[in-house]
PDB file of N, CA, C, O and CB in Angstrom:
ATOM      1  N   MET A   1      -3.588   5.088 -12.490  1.00  0.00           N
ATOM      2  CA  MET A   1      -2.987   3.800 -12.739  1.00  0.00           C
ATOM      3  C   MET A   1      -3.858   2.729 -12.121  1.00  0.00           C
ATOM      4  O   MET A   1      -4.574   2.984 -11.152  1.00  0.00           O
ATOM      5  CB  MET A   1      -1.555   3.738 -12.185  1.00  0.00           C
ATOM      6  N   LYS A   2      -3.799   1.534 -12.676  1.00  0.00           N
ATOM      7  CA  LYS A   2      -4.586   0.417 -12.150  1.00  0.00           C
ATOM      8  C   LYS A   2      -3.725  -0.373 -11.168  1.00  0.00           C
ATOM      9  O   LYS A   2      -2.619  -0.803 -11.494  1.00  0.00           O
ATOM     10  CB  LYS A   2      -5.101  -0.503 -13.304  1.00  0.00           C
ATOM     11  N   LEU A   3      -4.256  -0.554  -9.964  1.00  0.00           N
ATOM     12  CA  LEU A   3      -3.609  -1.357  -8.932  1.00  0.00           C
ATOM     13  C   LEU A   3      -4.594  -2.423  -8.455  1.00  0.00           C
ATOM     14  O   LEU A   3      -5.808  -2.224  -8.505  1.00  0.00           O
ATOM     15  CB  LEU A   3      -3.127  -0.463  -7.740  1.00  0.00           C
ATOM     16  N   VAL A   4      -4.069  -3.537  -8.001  1.00  0.00           N
ATOM     17  CA  VAL A   4      -4.903  -4.561  -7.376  1.00  0.00           C
ATOM     18  C   VAL A   4      -4.573  -4.528  -5.888  1.00  0.00           C
ATOM     19  O   VAL A   4      -3.467  -4.876  -5.475  1.00  0.00           O
ATOM     20  CB  VAL A   4      -4.655  -6.004  -8.006  1.00  0.00           C
ATOM     21  N   ILE A   5      -5.558  -4.102  -5.087  1.00  0.00           N
ATOM     22  CA  ILE A   5      -5.357  -3.944  -3.645  1.00  0.00           C
ATOM     23  C   ILE A   5      -6.275  -4.916  -2.929  1.00  0.00           C
ATOM     24  O   ILE A   5      -7.497  -4.849  -3.058  1.00  0.00           O
ATOM     25  CB  ILE A   5      -5.629  -2.475  -3.185  1.00  0.00           C
ATOM     26  N   ASN A   6      -5.670  -5.821  -2.170  1.00  0.00           N
ATOM     27  CA  ASN A   6      -6.413  -6.856  -1.445  1.00  0.00           C
ATOM     28  C   ASN A   6      -7.404  -7.572  -2.371  1.00  0.00           C
ATOM     29  O   ASN A   6      -8.542  -7.852  -1.995  1.00  0.00           O
ATOM     30  CB  ASN A   6      -7.160  -6.237  -0.246  1.00  0.00           C
ATOM     31  N   GLY A   7      -6.937  -7.858  -3.595  1.00  0.00           N
ATOM     32  CA  GLY A   7      -7.735  -8.626  -4.542  1.00  0.00           C
ATOM     33  C   GLY A   7      -8.730  -7.832  -5.363  1.00  0.00           C
ATOM     34  O   GLY A   7      -9.422  -8.400  -6.208  1.00  0.00           O
ATOM     35  N   GLN A   8      -8.817  -6.516  -5.133  1.00  0.00           N
ATOM     36  CA  GLN A   8      -9.773  -5.686  -5.873  1.00  0.00           C
ATOM     37  C   GLN A   8      -9.037  -4.679  -6.745  1.00  0.00           C
ATOM     38  O   GLN A   8      -8.131  -3.987  -6.280  1.00  0.00           O
ATOM     39  CB  GLN A   8     -10.727  -4.956  -4.903  1.00  0.00           C
ATOM     40  N   GLU A   9      -9.436  -4.601  -8.029  1.00  0.00           N
ATOM     41  CA  GLU A   9      -8.837  -3.622  -8.932  1.00  0.00           C
ATOM     42  C   GLU A   9      -9.327  -2.228  -8.580  1.00  0.00           C
ATOM     43  O   GLU A   9     -10.513  -2.011  -8.332  1.00  0.00           O
ATOM     44  CB  GLU A   9      -9.168  -3.956 -10.401  1.00  0.00           C
ATOM     45  N   LYS A  10      -8.388  -1.285  -8.563  1.00  0.00           N
ATOM     46  CA  LYS A  10      -8.725   0.110  -8.282  1.00  0.00           C
ATOM     47  C   LYS A  10      -7.941   0.999  -9.224  1.00  0.00           C
ATOM     48  O   LYS A  10      -6.792   0.705  -9.555  1.00  0.00           O
ATOM     49  CB  LYS A  10      -8.429   0.478  -6.802  1.00  0.00           C
ATOM     50  N   GLU A  11      -8.556   2.081  -9.653  1.00  0.00           N
ATOM     51  CA  GLU A  11      -7.891   3.115 -10.445  1.00  0.00           C
ATOM     52  C   GLU A  11      -7.530   4.249  -9.496  1.00  0.00           C
ATOM     53  O   GLU A  11      -8.411   4.909  -8.945  1.00  0.00           O
ATOM     54  CB  GLU A  11      -8.803   3.623 -11.630  1.00  0.00           C
ATOM     55  N   LEU A  12      -6.233   4.474  -9.306  1.00  0.00           N
ATOM     56  CA  LEU A  12      -5.774   5.499  -8.370  1.00  0.00           C
ATOM     57  C   LEU A  12      -4.625   6.281  -8.971  1.00  0.00           C
ATOM     58  O   LEU A  12      -3.870   5.762  -9.794  1.00  0.00           O
ATOM     59  CB  LEU A  12      -5.349   4.869  -7.035  1.00  0.00           C
ATOM     60  N   GLU A  13      -4.497   7.520  -8.562  1.00  0.00           N
ATOM     61  CA  GLU A  13      -3.363   8.343  -8.960  1.00  0.00           C
ATOM     62  C   GLU A  13      -2.432   8.488  -7.756  1.00  0.00           C
ATOM     63  O   GLU A  13      -2.751   9.184  -6.792  1.00  0.00           O
ATOM     64  CB  GLU A  13      -3.832   9.744  -9.487  1.00  0.00           C
ATOM     65  N   CYS A  14      -1.293   7.830  -7.823  1.00  0.00           N
ATOM     66  CA  CYS A  14      -0.309   7.921  -6.750  1.00  0.00           C
ATOM     67  C   CYS A  14       1.038   7.509  -7.325  1.00  0.00           C
ATOM     68  O   CYS A  14       1.105   6.757  -8.297  1.00  0.00           O
ATOM     69  CB  CYS A  14      -0.706   7.023  -5.523  1.00  0.00           C
ATOM     70  N   GLY A  15       2.094   8.000  -6.726  1.00  0.00           N
ATOM     71  CA  GLY A  15       3.426   7.677  -7.210  1.00  0.00           C
ATOM     72  C   GLY A  15       4.132   6.638  -6.363  1.00  0.00           C
ATOM     73  O   GLY A  15       4.854   5.783  -6.875  1.00  0.00           O
ATOM     74  N   ASN A  16       3.913   6.726  -5.047  1.00  0.00           N
ATOM     75  CA  ASN A  16       4.592   5.796  -4.149  1.00  0.00           C
ATOM     76  C   ASN A  16       3.616   5.277  -3.098  1.00  0.00           C
ATOM     77  O   ASN A  16       2.450   5.672  -3.071  1.00  0.00           O
ATOM     78  CB  ASN A  16       5.803   6.474  -3.472  1.00  0.00           C
ATOM     79  N   ILE A  17       4.099   4.400  -2.246  1.00  0.00           N
ATOM     80  CA  ILE A  17       3.224   3.779  -1.247  1.00  0.00           C
ATOM     81  C   ILE A  17       2.688   4.810  -0.259  1.00  0.00           C
ATOM     82  O   ILE A  17       1.523   4.735   0.131  1.00  0.00           O
ATOM     83  CB  ILE A  17       3.975   2.676  -0.493  1.00  0.00           C
ATOM     84  N   SER A  18       3.505   5.761   0.150  1.00  0.00           N
ATOM     85  CA  SER A  18       3.023   6.787   1.089  1.00  0.00           C
ATOM     86  C   SER A  18       1.866   7.580   0.500  1.00  0.00           C
ATOM     87  O   SER A  18       0.894   7.868   1.199  1.00  0.00           O
ATOM     88  CB  SER A  18       4.162   7.741   1.472  1.00  0.00           C
ATOM     89  N   GLU A  19       1.956   7.936  -0.779  1.00  0.00           N
ATOM     90  CA  GLU A  19       0.873   8.660  -1.429  1.00  0.00           C
ATOM     91  C   GLU A  19      -0.385   7.791  -1.526  1.00  0.00           C
ATOM     92  O   GLU A  19      -1.501   8.282  -1.352  1.00  0.00           O
ATOM     93  CB  GLU A  19       1.309   9.126  -2.824  1.00  0.00           C
ATOM     94  N   LEU A  20      -0.198   6.512  -1.804  1.00  0.00           N
ATOM     95  CA  LEU A  20      -1.334   5.586  -1.861  1.00  0.00           C
ATOM     96  C   LEU A  20      -2.044   5.536  -0.519  1.00  0.00           C
ATOM     97  O   LEU A  20      -3.268   5.649  -0.459  1.00  0.00           O
ATOM     98  CB  LEU A  20      -0.869   4.176  -2.270  1.00  0.00           C
ATOM     99  N   LEU A  21      -1.288   5.369   0.557  1.00  0.00           N
ATOM    100  CA  LEU A  21      -1.882   5.278   1.888  1.00  0.00           C
ATOM    101  C   LEU A  21      -2.606   6.564   2.257  1.00  0.00           C
ATOM    102  O   LEU A  21      -3.681   6.526   2.856  1.00  0.00           O
ATOM    103  CB  LEU A  21      -0.811   4.964   2.928  1.00  0.00           C
ATOM    104  N   SER A  22      -2.025   7.690   1.904  1.00  0.00           N
ATOM    105  CA  SER A  22      -2.667   8.972   2.175  1.00  0.00           C
ATOM    106  C   SER A  22      -3.994   9.062   1.428  1.00  0.00           C
ATOM    107  O   SER A  22      -4.995   9.505   1.991  1.00  0.00           O
ATOM    108  CB  SER A  22      -1.742  10.141   1.775  1.00  0.00           C
ATOM    109  N   GLY A  23      -4.006   8.647   0.165  1.00  0.00           N
ATOM    110  CA  GLY A  23      -5.227   8.671  -0.632  1.00  0.00           C
ATOM    111  C   GLY A  23      -6.304   7.734  -0.107  1.00  0.00           C
ATOM    112  O   GLY A  23      -7.496   7.970  -0.303  1.00  0.00           O
ATOM    113  N   LEU A  24      -5.870   6.656   0.569  1.00  0.00           N
ATOM    114  CA  LEU A  24      -6.812   5.698   1.144  1.00  0.00           C
ATOM    115  C   LEU A  24      -7.151   6.020   2.605  1.00  0.00           C
ATOM    116  O   LEU A  24      -7.862   5.261   3.264  1.00  0.00           O
ATOM    117  CB  LEU A  24      -6.240   4.290   1.046  1.00  0.00           C
ATOM    118  N   ASN A  25      -6.635   7.151   3.104  1.00  0.00           N
ATOM    119  CA  ASN A  25      -6.826   7.572   4.503  1.00  0.00           C
ATOM    120  C   ASN A  25      -6.345   6.518   5.492  1.00  0.00           C
ATOM    121  O   ASN A  25      -7.005   6.235   6.492  1.00  0.00           O
ATOM    122  CB  ASN A  25      -8.296   7.878   4.765  1.00  0.00           C
ATOM    123  N   LEU A  26      -5.176   5.940   5.193  1.00  0.00           N
ATOM    124  CA  LEU A  26      -4.574   4.956   6.097  1.00  0.00           C
ATOM    125  C   LEU A  26      -3.283   5.523   6.681  1.00  0.00           C
ATOM    126  O   LEU A  26      -2.504   6.167   5.979  1.00  0.00           O
ATOM    127  CB  LEU A  26      -4.297   3.615   5.354  1.00  0.00           C
ATOM    128  N   ASN A  27      -3.068   5.281   7.955  1.00  0.00           N
ATOM    129  CA  ASN A  27      -1.860   5.717   8.641  1.00  0.00           C
ATOM    130  C   ASN A  27      -0.743   4.723   8.362  1.00  0.00           C
ATOM    131  O   ASN A  27      -0.899   3.529   8.618  1.00  0.00           O
ATOM    132  CB  ASN A  27      -2.104   5.859  10.165  1.00  0.00           C
ATOM    133  N   LYS A  28       0.387   5.204   7.839  1.00  0.00           N
ATOM    134  CA  LYS A  28       1.475   4.291   7.491  1.00  0.00           C
ATOM    135  C   LYS A  28       2.088   3.597   8.702  1.00  0.00           C
ATOM    136  O   LYS A  28       2.805   2.608   8.551  1.00  0.00           O
ATOM    137  CB  LYS A  28       2.546   5.040   6.752  1.00  0.00           C
ATOM    138  N   ASN A  29       1.813   4.102   9.891  1.00  0.00           N
ATOM    139  CA  ASN A  29       2.341   3.463  11.103  1.00  0.00           C
ATOM    140  C   ASN A  29       1.472   2.313  11.604  1.00  0.00           C
ATOM    141  O   ASN A  29       1.848   1.610  12.542  1.00  0.00           O
ATOM    142  CB  ASN A  29       2.484   4.490  12.198  1.00  0.00           C
ATOM    143  N   THR A  30       0.307   2.122  10.978  1.00  0.00           N
ATOM    144  CA  THR A  30      -0.598   1.068  11.461  1.00  0.00           C
ATOM    145  C   THR A  30      -0.942   0.041  10.389  1.00  0.00           C
ATOM    146  O   THR A  30      -1.941  -0.669  10.500  1.00  0.00           O
ATOM    147  CB  THR A  30      -1.873   1.687  11.986  1.00  0.00           C
ATOM    148  N   VAL A  31      -0.100  -0.034   9.340  1.00  0.00           N
ATOM    149  CA  VAL A  31      -0.344  -1.012   8.283  1.00  0.00           C
ATOM    150  C   VAL A  31       0.926  -1.788   7.961  1.00  0.00           C
ATOM    151  O   VAL A  31       2.040  -1.333   8.221  1.00  0.00           O
ATOM    152  CB  VAL A  31      -0.875  -0.320   7.022  1.00  0.00           C
ATOM    153  N   ALA A  32       0.728  -2.956   7.395  1.00  0.00           N
ATOM    154  CA  ALA A  32       1.803  -3.740   6.801  1.00  0.00           C
ATOM    155  C   ALA A  32       1.468  -3.863   5.320  1.00  0.00           C
ATOM    156  O   ALA A  32       0.307  -4.043   4.953  1.00  0.00           O
ATOM    157  CB  ALA A  32       1.962  -5.161   7.495  1.00  0.00           C
ATOM    158  N   ILE A  33       2.491  -3.763   4.470  1.00  0.00           N
ATOM    159  CA  ILE A  33       2.283  -3.761   3.023  1.00  0.00           C
ATOM    160  C   ILE A  33       3.103  -4.867   2.370  1.00  0.00           C
ATOM    161  O   ILE A  33       4.287  -5.053   2.652  1.00  0.00           O
ATOM    162  CB  ILE A  33       2.655  -2.392   2.421  1.00  0.00           C
ATOM    163  N   GLU A  34       2.423  -5.593   1.485  1.00  0.00           N
ATOM    164  CA  GLU A  34       3.093  -6.552   0.614  1.00  0.00           C
ATOM    165  C   GLU A  34       2.881  -6.057  -0.814  1.00  0.00           C
ATOM    166  O   GLU A  34       1.748  -5.829  -1.237  1.00  0.00           O
ATOM    167  CB  GLU A  34       2.539  -8.029   0.816  1.00  0.00           C
ATOM    168  N   LEU A  35       3.969  -5.893  -1.546  1.00  0.00           N
ATOM    169  CA  LEU A  35       3.915  -5.420  -2.929  1.00  0.00           C
ATOM    170  C   LEU A  35       4.467  -6.509  -3.829  1.00  0.00           C
ATOM    171  O   LEU A  35       5.644  -6.859  -3.745  1.00  0.00           O
ATOM    172  CB  LEU A  35       4.711  -4.089  -3.110  1.00  0.00           C
ATOM    173  N   ASN A  36       3.618  -7.038  -4.682  1.00  0.00           N
ATOM    174  CA  ASN A  36       4.026  -8.112  -5.597  1.00  0.00           C
ATOM    175  C   ASN A  36       4.728  -9.249  -4.858  1.00  0.00           C
ATOM    176  O   ASN A  36       5.771  -9.748  -5.281  1.00  0.00           O
ATOM    177  CB  ASN A  36       4.946  -7.556  -6.685  1.00  0.00           C
ATOM    178  N   LYS A  37       4.112  -9.641  -3.734  1.00  0.00           N
ATOM    179  CA  LYS A  37       4.557 -10.770  -2.893  1.00  0.00           C
ATOM    180  C   LYS A  37       5.846 -10.515  -2.118  1.00  0.00           C
ATOM    181  O   LYS A  37       6.488 -11.456  -1.651  1.00  0.00           O
ATOM    182  CB  LYS A  37       4.747 -11.981  -3.749  1.00  0.00           C
ATOM    183  N   ASN A  38       6.227  -9.241  -1.980  1.00  0.00           N
ATOM    184  CA  ASN A  38       7.392  -8.867  -1.184  1.00  0.00           C
ATOM    185  C   ASN A  38       6.981  -7.857  -0.131  1.00  0.00           C
ATOM    186  O   ASN A  38       6.311  -6.870  -0.433  1.00  0.00           O
ATOM    187  CB  ASN A  38       8.514  -8.295  -2.076  1.00  0.00           C
ATOM    188  N   ILE A  39       7.386  -8.107   1.114  1.00  0.00           N
ATOM    189  CA  ILE A  39       7.098  -7.169   2.201  1.00  0.00           C
ATOM    190  C   ILE A  39       7.889  -5.884   1.971  1.00  0.00           C
ATOM    191  O   ILE A  39       9.073  -5.925   1.639  1.00  0.00           O
ATOM    192  CB  ILE A  39       7.447  -7.792   3.590  1.00  0.00           C
ATOM    193  N   VAL A  40       7.224  -4.747   2.151  1.00  0.00           N
ATOM    194  CA  VAL A  40       7.886  -3.449   2.044  1.00  0.00           C
ATOM    195  C   VAL A  40       7.991  -2.877   3.452  1.00  0.00           C
ATOM    196  O   VAL A  40       6.981  -2.695   4.131  1.00  0.00           O
ATOM    197  CB  VAL A  40       7.104  -2.472   1.082  1.00  0.00           C
ATOM    198  N   HIS A  41       9.207  -2.595   3.885  1.00  0.00           N
ATOM    199  CA  HIS A  41       9.413  -2.031   5.218  1.00  0.00           C
ATOM    200  C   HIS A  41       8.952  -0.579   5.255  1.00  0.00           C
ATOM    201  O   HIS A  41       9.100   0.158   4.280  1.00  0.00           O
ATOM    202  CB  HIS A  41      10.894  -2.132   5.628  1.00  0.00           C
ATOM    203  N   ARG A  42       8.402  -0.188   6.371  1.00  0.00           N
ATOM    204  CA  ARG A  42       7.802   1.136   6.550  1.00  0.00           C
ATOM    205  C   ARG A  42       8.748   2.271   6.137  1.00  0.00           C
ATOM    206  O   ARG A  42       8.302   3.272   5.578  1.00  0.00           O
ATOM    207  CB  ARG A  42       7.387   1.320   8.003  1.00  0.00           C
ATOM    208  N   GLN A  43      10.053   2.119   6.410  1.00  0.00           N
ATOM    209  CA  GLN A  43      11.015   3.174   6.068  1.00  0.00           C
ATOM    210  C   GLN A  43      11.134   3.367   4.556  1.00  0.00           C
ATOM    211  O   GLN A  43      11.643   4.395   4.110  1.00  0.00           O
ATOM    212  CB  GLN A  43      12.389   2.845   6.657  1.00  0.00           C
ATOM    213  N   LYS A  44      10.678   2.405   3.767  1.00  0.00           N
ATOM    214  CA  LYS A  44      10.808   2.486   2.314  1.00  0.00           C
ATOM    215  C   LYS A  44       9.518   2.912   1.615  1.00  0.00           C
ATOM    216  O   LYS A  44       9.479   2.955   0.385  1.00  0.00           O
ATOM    217  CB  LYS A  44      11.252   1.155   1.773  1.00  0.00           C
ATOM    218  N   PHE A  45       8.467   3.226   2.363  1.00  0.00           N
ATOM    219  CA  PHE A  45       7.196   3.619   1.761  1.00  0.00           C
ATOM    220  C   PHE A  45       7.346   4.840   0.852  1.00  0.00           C
ATOM    221  O   PHE A  45       6.756   4.880  -0.228  1.00  0.00           O
ATOM    222  CB  PHE A  45       6.172   3.907   2.850  1.00  0.00           C
ATOM    223  N   ASP A  46       8.133   5.841   1.280  1.00  0.00           N
ATOM    224  CA  ASP A  46       8.300   7.067   0.490  1.00  0.00           C
ATOM    225  C   ASP A  46       9.046   6.817  -0.815  1.00  0.00           C
ATOM    226  O   ASP A  46       8.793   7.494  -1.811  1.00  0.00           O
ATOM    227  CB  ASP A  46       9.039   8.117   1.305  1.00  0.00           C
ATOM    228  N   ASN A  47       9.963   5.852  -0.820  1.00  0.00           N
ATOM    229  CA  ASN A  47      10.828   5.624  -1.973  1.00  0.00           C
ATOM    230  C   ASN A  47      10.384   4.472  -2.862  1.00  0.00           C
ATOM    231  O   ASN A  47      11.007   4.224  -3.895  1.00  0.00           O
ATOM    232  CB  ASN A  47      12.216   5.372  -1.508  1.00  0.00           C
ATOM    233  N   THR A  48       9.324   3.761  -2.489  1.00  0.00           N
ATOM    234  CA  THR A  48       8.869   2.630  -3.290  1.00  0.00           C
ATOM    235  C   THR A  48       7.819   3.103  -4.282  1.00  0.00           C
ATOM    236  O   THR A  48       6.671   3.370  -3.926  1.00  0.00           O
ATOM    237  CB  THR A  48       8.303   1.504  -2.389  1.00  0.00           C
ATOM    238  N   GLN A  49       8.245   3.200  -5.541  1.00  0.00           N
ATOM    239  CA  GLN A  49       7.368   3.663  -6.611  1.00  0.00           C
ATOM    240  C   GLN A  49       6.413   2.554  -7.044  1.00  0.00           C
ATOM    241  O   GLN A  49       6.787   1.383  -7.102  1.00  0.00           O
ATOM    242  CB  GLN A  49       8.195   4.150  -7.809  1.00  0.00           C
ATOM    243  N   LEU A  50       5.194   2.936  -7.341  1.00  0.00           N
ATOM    244  CA  LEU A  50       4.184   1.986  -7.812  1.00  0.00           C
ATOM    245  C   LEU A  50       4.068   2.064  -9.320  1.00  0.00           C
ATOM    246  O   LEU A  50       4.274   3.119  -9.919  1.00  0.00           O
ATOM    247  CB  LEU A  50       2.816   2.261  -7.153  1.00  0.00           C
ATOM    248  N   LYS A  51       3.731   0.921  -9.934  1.00  0.00           N
ATOM    249  CA  LYS A  51       3.564   0.838 -11.376  1.00  0.00           C
ATOM    250  C   LYS A  51       2.194   0.261 -11.694  1.00  0.00           C
ATOM    251  O   LYS A  51       1.577  -0.399 -10.858  1.00  0.00           O
ATOM    252  CB  LYS A  51       4.679  -0.017 -12.014  1.00  0.00           C
ATOM    253  N   ASP A  52       1.734   0.513 -12.889  1.00  0.00           N
ATOM    254  CA  ASP A  52       0.470  -0.024 -13.355  1.00  0.00           C
ATOM    255  C   ASP A  52       0.447  -1.543 -13.178  1.00  0.00           C
ATOM    256  O   ASP A  52       1.420  -2.225 -13.500  1.00  0.00           O
ATOM    257  CB  ASP A  52       0.231   0.355 -14.826  1.00  0.00           C
ATOM    258  N   ASN A  53      -0.648  -2.057 -12.676  1.00  0.00           N
ATOM    259  CA  ASN A  53      -0.878  -3.492 -12.444  1.00  0.00           C
ATOM    260  C   ASN A  53      -0.133  -4.084 -11.255  1.00  0.00           C
ATOM    261  O   ASN A  53      -0.097  -5.306 -11.110  1.00  0.00           O
ATOM    262  CB  ASN A  53      -0.497  -4.247 -13.657  1.00  0.00           C
ATOM    263  N   ASP A  54       0.469  -3.245 -10.389  1.00  0.00           N
ATOM    264  CA  ASP A  54       1.073  -3.770  -9.161  1.00  0.00           C
ATOM    265  C   ASP A  54      -0.017  -4.399  -8.303  1.00  0.00           C
ATOM    266  O   ASP A  54      -1.171  -3.971  -8.314  1.00  0.00           O
ATOM    267  CB  ASP A  54       1.817  -2.647  -8.373  1.00  0.00           C
ATOM    268  N   LYS A  55       0.381  -5.425  -7.561  1.00  0.00           N
ATOM    269  CA  LYS A  55      -0.539  -6.109  -6.644  1.00  0.00           C
ATOM    270  C   LYS A  55      -0.073  -5.856  -5.214  1.00  0.00           C
ATOM    271  O   LYS A  55       1.065  -6.151  -4.849  1.00  0.00           O
ATOM    272  CB  LYS A  55      -0.608  -7.651  -6.946  1.00  0.00           C
ATOM    273  N   LEU A  56      -0.986  -5.298  -4.414  1.00  0.00           N
ATOM    274  CA  LEU A  56      -0.669  -4.981  -3.024  1.00  0.00           C
ATOM    275  C   LEU A  56      -1.630  -5.680  -2.085  1.00  0.00           C
ATOM    276  O   LEU A  56      -2.815  -5.836  -2.378  1.00  0.00           O
ATOM    277  CB  LEU A  56      -0.710  -3.471  -2.791  1.00  0.00           C
ATOM    278  N   GLU A  57      -1.101  -6.092  -0.965  1.00  0.00           N
ATOM    279  CA  GLU A  57      -1.915  -6.549   0.160  1.00  0.00           C
ATOM    280  C   GLU A  57      -1.640  -5.568   1.284  1.00  0.00           C
ATOM    281  O   GLU A  57      -0.489  -5.339   1.656  1.00  0.00           O
ATOM    282  CB  GLU A  57      -1.584  -8.054   0.585  1.00  0.00           C
ATOM    283  N   ILE A  58      -2.700  -4.994   1.817  1.00  0.00           N
ATOM    284  CA  ILE A  58      -2.568  -4.030   2.907  1.00  0.00           C
ATOM    285  C   ILE A  58      -3.305  -4.593   4.102  1.00  0.00           C
ATOM    286  O   ILE A  58      -4.494  -4.904   4.031  1.00  0.00           O
ATOM    287  CB  ILE A  58      -3.124  -2.618   2.508  1.00  0.00           C
ATOM    288  N   VAL A  59      -2.578  -4.719   5.208  1.00  0.00           N
ATOM    289  CA  VAL A  59      -3.151  -5.264   6.440  1.00  0.00           C
ATOM    290  C   VAL A  59      -3.052  -4.184   7.510  1.00  0.00           C
ATOM    291  O   VAL A  59      -1.970  -3.661   7.776  1.00  0.00           O
ATOM    292  CB  VAL A  59      -2.416  -6.587   6.890  1.00  0.00           C
ATOM    293  N   LYS A  60      -4.194  -3.853   8.125  1.00  0.00           N
ATOM    294  CA  LYS A  60      -4.208  -2.903   9.242  1.00  0.00           C
ATOM    295  C   LYS A  60      -3.882  -3.621  10.534  1.00  0.00           C
ATOM    296  O   LYS A  60      -4.426  -4.688  10.818  1.00  0.00           O
ATOM    297  CB  LYS A  60      -5.576  -2.197   9.353  1.00  0.00           C
ATOM    298  N   VAL A  61      -2.999  -3.037  11.310  1.00  0.00           N
ATOM    299  CA  VAL A  61      -2.657  -3.565  12.618  1.00  0.00           C
ATOM    300  C   VAL A  61      -3.696  -3.055  13.620  1.00  0.00           C
ATOM    301  O   VAL A  61      -3.956  -1.855  13.703  1.00  0.00           O
ATOM    302  CB  VAL A  61      -1.205  -3.149  13.037  1.00  0.00           C
ATOM    303  N   VAL A  62      -4.285  -3.985  14.379  1.00  0.00           N
ATOM    304  CA  VAL A  62      -5.300  -3.624  15.356  1.00  0.00           C
ATOM    305  C   VAL A  62      -4.838  -4.084  16.723  1.00  0.00           C
ATOM    306  O   VAL A  62      -4.476  -5.245  16.918  1.00  0.00           O
ATOM    307  CB  VAL A  62      -6.675  -4.242  14.997  1.00  0.00           C
ATOM    308  N   GLY A  63      -4.857  -3.154  17.669  1.00  0.00           N
ATOM    309  CA  GLY A  63      -4.477  -3.509  19.042  1.00  0.00           C
ATOM    310  C   GLY A  63      -5.698  -3.916  19.834  1.00  0.00           C
ATOM    311  O   GLY A  63      -6.827  -3.569  19.487  1.00  0.00           O
ATOM    312  N   GLY A  64      -5.470  -4.626  20.860  1.00  0.00           N
ATOM    313  CA  GLY A  64      -6.596  -5.035  21.705  1.00  0.00           C
ATOM    314  C   GLY A  64      -6.092  -5.843  22.883  1.00  0.00           C
ATOM    315  O   GLY A  64      -4.893  -6.069  23.043  1.00  0.00           O
ATOM    316  N   GLY A  65      -7.008  -6.259  23.675  1.00  0.00           N
ATOM    317  CA  GLY A  65      -6.550  -7.008  24.828  1.00  0.00           C
ATOM    318  C   GLY A  65      -7.635  -7.838  25.438  1.00  0.00           C
ATOM    319  O   GLY A  65      -7.399  -8.532  26.427  1.00  0.00           O
TER     320      GLY A  65
END
C-alpha cells in the first residue's frame, strides 16, 4: 500500500500502526504518531488500521540532558 510518511511516499505492506513501526524498526514506546492530522494514542497502535494514501507523521522521542 502507498503511505505518505513524514512527507515522503513509501510502498509498504502493513495492516496497522504496530506492524508499520515494526517494519520501520521503530520502537512504539519511543514515537508519537499523527495519522491524517489526528494523534493516535500508543494503546491504539494495534487496532488502528492503515489504508492506501494515509498520511502519517512519525516523531521519535529523544531523551537528553
